[in-house]
Backbone as JSON Lines, residues from 0, in Angstrom:
{"i":0,"aa":"X","n":[-17.87,-1.1,9.66],"ca":[-18.74,-0.06,9.16],"c":[-19.03,-0.29,7.69]}
{"i":1,"aa":"X","n":[-20.28,-0.23,7.32],"ca":[-20.68,-0.46,5.94],"c":[-20.09,0.62,5.04]}
{"i":2,"aa":"X","n":[-19.57,0.16,3.89],"ca":[-19.05,1.1,2.92],"c":[-17.62,1.57,3.17]}
{"i":3,"aa":"X","n":[-17.05,1.18,4.28],"ca":[-15.68,1.6,4.58],"c":[-14.72,0.5,4.16]}
{"i":4,"aa":"X","n":[-13.64,0.89,3.51],"ca":[-12.61,-0.07,3.14],"c":[-11.66,-0.23,4.31]}
{"i":5,"aa":"X","n":[-10.79,-1.22,4.21],"ca":[-9.8,-1.44,5.25],"c":[-8.9,-0.21,5.39]}
{"i":6,"aa":"X","n":[-8.55,0.41,4.27],"ca":[-7.7,1.61,4.29],"c":[-8.41,2.73,5.04]}
{"i":7,"aa":"X","n":[-9.71,2.91,4.77],"ca":[-10.49,3.93,5.48],"c":[-10.48,3.67,6.98]}
{"i":8,"aa":"X","n":[-10.64,2.41,7.36],"ca":[-10.66,2.05,8.77],"c":[-9.32,2.34,9.43]}
{"i":9,"aa":"X","n":[-8.22,2.01,8.75],"ca":[-6.88,2.27,9.28],"c":[-6.65,3.78,9.41]}
{"i":10,"aa":"X","n":[-7.08,4.54,8.39],"ca":[-6.91,6.0,8.44],"c":[-7.73,6.6,9.57]}
{"i":11,"aa":"X","n":[-8.95,6.11,9.76],"ca":[-9.81,6.62,10.83],"c":[-9.19,6.31,12.18]}
{"i":12,"aa":"X","n":[-8.67,5.11,12.35],"ca":[-8.03,4.71,13.61],"c":[-6.78,5.56,13.87]}
{"i":13,"aa":"X","n":[-5.99,5.78,12.84],"ca":[-4.77,6.57,12.99],"c":[-5.11,8.01,13.37]}
{"i":14,"aa":"X","n":[-6.15,8.57,12.74],"ca":[-6.55,9.95,13.06],"c":[-7.06,10.01,14.5]}
{"i":15,"aa":"X","n":[-7.83,9.02,14.93],"ca":[-8.32,8.98,16.31],"c":[-7.14,8.92,17.28]}
{"i":16,"aa":"X","n":[-6.18,8.05,17.0],"ca":[-5.01,7.92,17.86],"c":[-4.19,9.21,17.88]}
{"i":17,"aa":"X","n":[-4.07,9.85,16.72],"ca":[-3.35,11.13,16.63],"c":[-4.04,12.19,17.47]}
{"i":18,"aa":"X","n":[-5.37,12.25,17.38],"ca":[-6.15,13.23,18.15],"c":[-5.97,12.97,19.66]}
{"i":19,"aa":"X","n":[-6.05,11.71,20.06],"ca":[-5.88,11.38,21.48],"c":[-4.49,11.74,21.98]}
{"i":20,"aa":"X","n":[-3.48,11.45,21.17],"ca":[-2.1,11.76,21.56],"c":[-1.91,13.27,21.67]}
{"i":21,"aa":"X","n":[-2.38,14.02,20.69],"ca":[-2.22,15.46,20.71],"c":[-2.99,16.07,21.89]}
{"i":22,"aa":"X","n":[-4.18,15.57,22.15],"ca":[-4.97,16.07,23.28],"c":[-4.23,15.82,24.59]}
{"i":23,"aa":"X","n":[-3.64,14.66,24.74],"ca":[-2.89,14.34,25.95],"c":[-1.7,15.28,26.11]}
{"i":24,"aa":"X","n":[-0.94,15.45,25.02],"ca":[0.23,16.32,25.05],"c":[-0.16,17.76,25.39]}
{"i":25,"aa":"X","n":[-1.29,18.21,24.84],"ca":[-1.72,19.6,25.05],"c":[-2.56,19.77,26.31]}
{"i":26,"aa":"X","n":[-2.86,18.66,26.99],"ca":[-3.68,18.67,28.19],"c":[-5.06,19.26,27.88]}
{"i":27,"aa":"X","n":[-5.65,18.78,26.78],"ca":[-6.98,19.2,26.35],"c":[-7.85,17.96,26.2]}
{"i":28,"aa":"X","n":[-9.15,18.16,26.16],"ca":[-10.07,17.06,25.87],"c":[-9.94,16.69,24.39]}
{"i":29,"aa":"X","n":[-10.16,15.41,24.08],"ca":[-10.07,14.96,22.69],"c":[-10.94,15.8,21.76]}
{"i":30,"aa":"X","n":[-12.15,16.12,22.22],"ca":[-13.07,16.86,21.36],"c":[-12.69,18.33,21.2]}
{"i":31,"aa":"X","n":[-11.64,18.77,21.9],"ca":[-11.14,20.14,21.74],"c":[-10.11,20.22,20.6]}
{"i":32,"aa":"X","n":[-9.77,19.06,20.02],"ca":[-8.81,19.02,18.92],"c":[-9.59,18.9,17.62]}
{"i":33,"aa":"X","n":[-9.67,19.97,16.83],"ca":[-10.43,19.91,15.58],"c":[-9.65,19.16,14.49]}
{"i":34,"aa":"X","n":[-10.36,18.71,13.47],"ca":[-9.71,18.07,12.33],"c":[-8.67,18.99,11.69]}
{"i":35,"aa":"X","n":[-8.88,20.28,11.83],"ca":[-7.99,21.28,11.21],"c":[-6.82,21.67,12.11]}
{"i":36,"aa":"X","n":[-6.61,20.96,13.23],"ca":[-5.54,21.33,14.17],"c":[-4.19,21.41,13.45]}
{"i":37,"aa":"X","n":[-3.49,22.51,13.72],"ca":[-2.17,22.76,13.13],"c":[-1.25,23.31,14.2]}
{"i":38,"aa":"X","n":[0.03,23.21,13.97],"ca":[1.01,23.79,14.88],"c":[0.63,25.23,15.13]}
{"i":39,"aa":"X","n":[0.39,25.61,16.38],"ca":[-0.01,26.96,16.73],"c":[-1.52,27.14,16.84]}
{"i":40,"aa":"X","n":[-2.3,26.15,16.38],"ca":[-3.76,26.24,16.46],"c":[-4.33,24.85,16.7]}
{"i":41,"aa":"X","n":[-4.62,24.48,17.91],"ca":[-4.91,25.34,19.05],"c":[-3.64,26.0,19.6]}
{"i":42,"aa":"X","n":[-3.86,27.1,20.28],"ca":[-2.76,27.91,20.8],"c":[-1.82,27.1,21.7]}
{"i":43,"aa":"X","n":[-2.34,26.11,22.38],"ca":[-1.51,25.29,23.28],"c":[-0.45,24.49,22.52]}
{"i":44,"aa":"X","n":[-0.62,24.33,21.21],"ca":[0.35,23.6,20.4],"c":[1.48,24.56,20.03]}
{"i":45,"aa":"X","n":[2.32,24.83,21.01],"ca":[3.47,25.71,20.82],"c":[4.72,24.86,20.65]}
{"i":46,"aa":"X","n":[5.89,25.49,20.63],"ca":[7.13,24.76,20.37],"c":[7.44,23.74,21.46]}
{"i":47,"aa":"X","n":[7.15,24.07,22.71],"ca":[7.41,23.12,23.79],"c":[6.46,21.92,23.69]}
{"i":48,"aa":"X","n":[5.21,22.18,23.39],"ca":[4.25,21.09,23.2],"c":[4.65,20.23,22.0]}
{"i":49,"aa":"X","n":[5.2,20.87,20.99],"ca":[5.65,20.12,19.81],"c":[6.76,19.14,20.19]}
{"i":50,"aa":"X","n":[7.68,19.57,21.04],"ca":[8.73,18.67,21.51],"c":[8.15,17.51,22.3]}
{"i":51,"aa":"X","n":[7.15,17.79,23.14],"ca":[6.49,16.73,23.91],"c":[5.78,15.76,22.96]}
{"i":52,"aa":"X","n":[5.2,16.29,21.89],"ca":[4.55,15.45,20.9],"c":[5.56,14.52,20.23]}
{"i":53,"aa":"X","n":[6.7,15.05,19.85],"ca":[7.76,14.23,19.23],"c":[8.16,13.1,20.17]}
{"i":54,"aa":"X","n":[8.37,13.42,21.44],"ca":[8.74,12.4,22.42],"c":[7.64,11.36,22.58]}
{"i":55,"aa":"X","n":[6.39,11.78,22.58],"ca":[5.27,10.84,22.7],"c":[5.2,9.92,21.48]}
{"i":56,"aa":"X","n":[5.4,10.49,20.29],"ca":[5.4,9.68,19.08],"c":[6.53,8.65,19.13]}
{"i":57,"aa":"X","n":[7.72,9.09,19.51],"ca":[8.86,8.18,19.56],"c":[8.64,7.07,20.59]}
{"i":58,"aa":"X","n":[8.05,7.41,21.73],"ca":[7.77,6.4,22.75],"c":[6.72,5.4,22.24]}
{"i":59,"aa":"X","n":[5.72,5.89,21.57],"ca":[4.67,5.02,21.04],"c":[5.21,4.09,19.96]}
{"i":60,"aa":"X","n":[6.04,4.64,19.08],"ca":[6.58,3.86,17.97],"c":[7.77,3.0,18.37]}
{"i":61,"aa":"X","n":[8.4,3.33,19.49],"ca":[9.56,2.58,19.94],"c":[10.81,2.84,19.12]}
{"i":62,"aa":"X","n":[10.86,4.01,18.51],"ca":[12.02,4.39,17.7],"c":[12.09,5.9,17.6]}
{"i":63,"aa":"X","n":[13.27,6.39,17.19],"ca":[13.41,7.82,16.96],"c":[12.83,8.18,15.6]}
{"i":64,"aa":"X","n":[12.26,9.36,15.51],"ca":[11.78,9.85,14.23],"c":[12.95,10.43,13.44]}
{"i":65,"aa":"X","n":[12.86,10.33,12.12],"ca":[13.85,10.96,11.27],"c":[13.68,12.47,11.34]}
{"i":66,"aa":"X","n":[14.77,13.23,11.17],"ca":[14.65,14.7,11.18],"c":[13.6,15.21,10.18]}
{"i":67,"aa":"X","n":[13.49,14.56,9.02],"ca":[12.51,14.98,8.02],"c":[11.09,14.79,8.54]}
{"i":68,"aa":"X","n":[10.87,13.7,9.27],"ca":[9.56,13.47,9.85],"c":[9.24,14.53,10.9]}
{"i":69,"aa":"X","n":[10.22,14.86,11.71],"ca":[10.0,15.83,12.78],"c":[9.61,17.19,12.22]}
{"i":70,"aa":"X","n":[10.35,17.68,11.24],"ca":[10.04,19.0,10.69],"c":[8.78,18.97,9.82]}
{"i":71,"aa":"X","n":[8.36,17.77,9.41],"ca":[7.18,17.64,8.58],"c":[5.87,17.6,9.36]}
{"i":72,"aa":"X","n":[5.95,17.55,10.68],"ca":[4.74,17.49,11.5],"c":[4.2,18.9,11.69]}
{"i":73,"aa":"X","n":[3.12,19.19,10.99],"ca":[2.51,20.51,11.06],"c":[1.02,20.47,11.37]}
{"i":74,"aa":"X","n":[0.41,19.28,11.26],"ca":[-1.03,19.2,11.47],"c":[-1.41,17.81,11.96]}
{"i":75,"aa":"X","n":[-2.66,17.66,12.32],"ca":[-3.18,16.4,12.83],"c":[-2.98,15.26,11.83]}
{"i":76,"aa":"X","n":[-3.18,15.53,10.55],"ca":[-3.0,14.5,9.54],"c":[-1.55,14.03,9.45]}
{"i":77,"aa":"X","n":[-0.59,14.93,9.7],"ca":[0.82,14.54,9.69],"c":[1.11,13.56,10.83]}
{"i":78,"aa":"X","n":[0.51,13.79,11.98],"ca":[0.69,12.89,13.12],"c":[0.09,11.53,12.77]}
{"i":79,"aa":"X","n":[-1.11,11.54,12.2],"ca":[-1.78,10.3,11.82],"c":[-0.95,9.52,10.8]}
{"i":80,"aa":"X","n":[-0.34,10.22,9.86],"ca":[0.47,9.55,8.83],"c":[1.66,8.85,9.47]}
{"i":81,"aa":"X","n":[2.28,9.47,10.44],"ca":[3.41,8.83,11.12],"c":[2.94,7.62,11.9]}
{"i":82,"aa":"X","n":[1.81,7.72,12.54],"ca":[1.28,6.58,13.29],"c":[0.88,5.43,12.37]}
{"i":83,"aa":"X","n":[0.44,5.74,11.14],"ca":[0.06,4.71,10.17],"c":[1.27,3.99,9.58]}
{"i":84,"aa":"X","n":[2.39,4.7,9.49],"ca":[3.57,4.15,8.79],"c":[4.17,2.96,9.5]}
């Protein structure tokens, strides 16, 4: 894409992957996950869905998340940041 840096491309890919993962966990369409998605909004992102998200992240990354990472996941950007790391 013209004008996009490699960092922008990586961030865009990570956000896309985060959106797809969250949509799968919440059993929603990808386009039902807004950029502003936060724990509790959409409503389907409850505590049980949050646990499923943690398990999905760990399976994708092939490792356990640190406790600090787990409690730090509050929004779509937090998921993307973990996927980028």
